[in-house]
C-alpha positions in Angstrom: 12.5 2.3 4.8 12.6 5.4 2.6 15.5 5.1 0.1 17.6 8.1 -0.7 17.0 7.5 -4.4 13.4 6.3 -5.2 14.5 5.2 -8.6 16.5 2.5 -6.9 13.3 0.5 -6.2 13.5 -2.8 -8.1 10.8 -3.8 -10.5 8.1 -6.1 -9.3 7.7 -4.7 -5.8 4.6 -3.1 -4.2 4.9 -0.4 -1.6 2.7 -0.2 1.5 2.6 2.6 4.0 4.5 2.0 7.2 3.7 3.2 10.7 6.1 4.7 13.2 5.9 2.4 16.2 8.6 3.9 18.4 12.3 4.4 18.7 15.2 2.1 19.6 17.8 2.8 22.4 19.7 5.2 20.2 16.5 7.3 19.4 16.3 5.9 15.8 12.7 5.6 14.5 11.3 2.1 14.3 8.8 1.6 11.5 6.4 -1.3 10.9 4.7 -2.3 7.7 1.0 -1.5 7.9 -1.6 -2.6 5.4 -4.2 0.2 5.0 -7.6 -1.5 4.7 -10.6 0.1 3.0 -14.1 -1.1 2.9 -15.7 -0.4 -0.5 -19.4 0.6 -0.7 -20.3 -3.1 -1.5 -18.4 -4.3 1.6 -15.4 -5.6 -0.3 -12.3 -5.3 1.9 -9.2 -4.1 0.0 -5.7 -2.9 0.9 -3.8 0.1 -0.5 -0.6 -0.6 -2.4 1.5 1.6 -4.6 3.7 0.9 -7.6 6.2 3.7 -7.1 7.4 6.0 -4.3 6.1 8.9 -6.3 2.6 7.6 -6.3 2.7 6.8 -2.6 4.0 10.4 -1.9 1.2 11.8 -4.1 -1.4 9.9 -2.1 0.1 10.0 1.4 2.6 12.9 1.5 6.4 13.0 1.4 6.8 12.2 5.1 5.1 8.8 4.8 7.5 6.0 5.6 6.9 2.8 3.5 8.0 -0.8 3.1 8.6 -2.6 -0.2 7.2 -6.1 -0.5 7.4 -8.8 -3.2 4.0 -9.8 -4.5 4.1 -13.2 -2.7 4.9 -11.7 0.7 2.1 -9.2 0.2 -0.3 -12.0 -0.7 0.6 -13.8 2.5 -0.1 -10.7 4.6 -3.4 -10.1 2.7 -4.6 -13.7 3.1 -3.9 -13.5 6.9 -6.0 -10.3 7.0 -8.9 -11.7 5.0 -8.5 -9.0 2.3 -10.6 -9.4 -0.9 -8.1 -7.5 -3.2 -5.9 -4.5 -3.4 -6.4 -1.0 -4.6 -3.3 -0.2 -6.7 -2.2 3.4 -6.7 -5.3 4.9 -5.0 -6.0 8.5 -6.0 -4.1 8.2 -9.3 -5.9 8.5 -12.7 -5.2 4.8 -13.3 -6.1 3.5 -9.9 -7.7 0.0 -10.0 -8.7 -2.9 -7.9 -6.7 -6.1 -8.4 -8.7 -9.1 -7.3 -7.2 -12.4 -6.0 -8.0 -14.1 -9.3 -6.1 -11.3 -11.2 -9.1 -9.3 -12.5 -8.3 -5.6 -12.9 -11.3 -3.3 -12.1 -10.7 0.4 -13.0 -11.6 3.1 -10.4 -12.4 6.7 -11.0 -10.2 8.7 -8.5 -9.7 5.9 -6.1 -12.0 4.0 -3.7 -14.7 5.7 -1.7 -15.0 4.0 1.6 -13.7 4.1 5.1 -10.1 3.4 6.0 -9.7 0.9 8.8 
């Protein structure tokens, strides 16, 4: 899931952290996409997404595996989870919440809530 050259990521994709779930018969790691959910102080449930490998690494570290998703696929996952929006590039200076209706709400230093 982690490409050898992060610049090879096509435009229009979001990255979400992945979780190591085990190994196959040859001992190769098996990763599964995981949407990190955060409850904002007002109770709004949001998911963390990133716009580049560099931003994901800055927030989660360079050992964090990740999955790249098209916006439509991400929306399907978020709808199934009952998520109210996404936090784009948490921890970055231009972190923001993107609501289902497309509203962009700037954050100062990322969300402050609990990660589920």
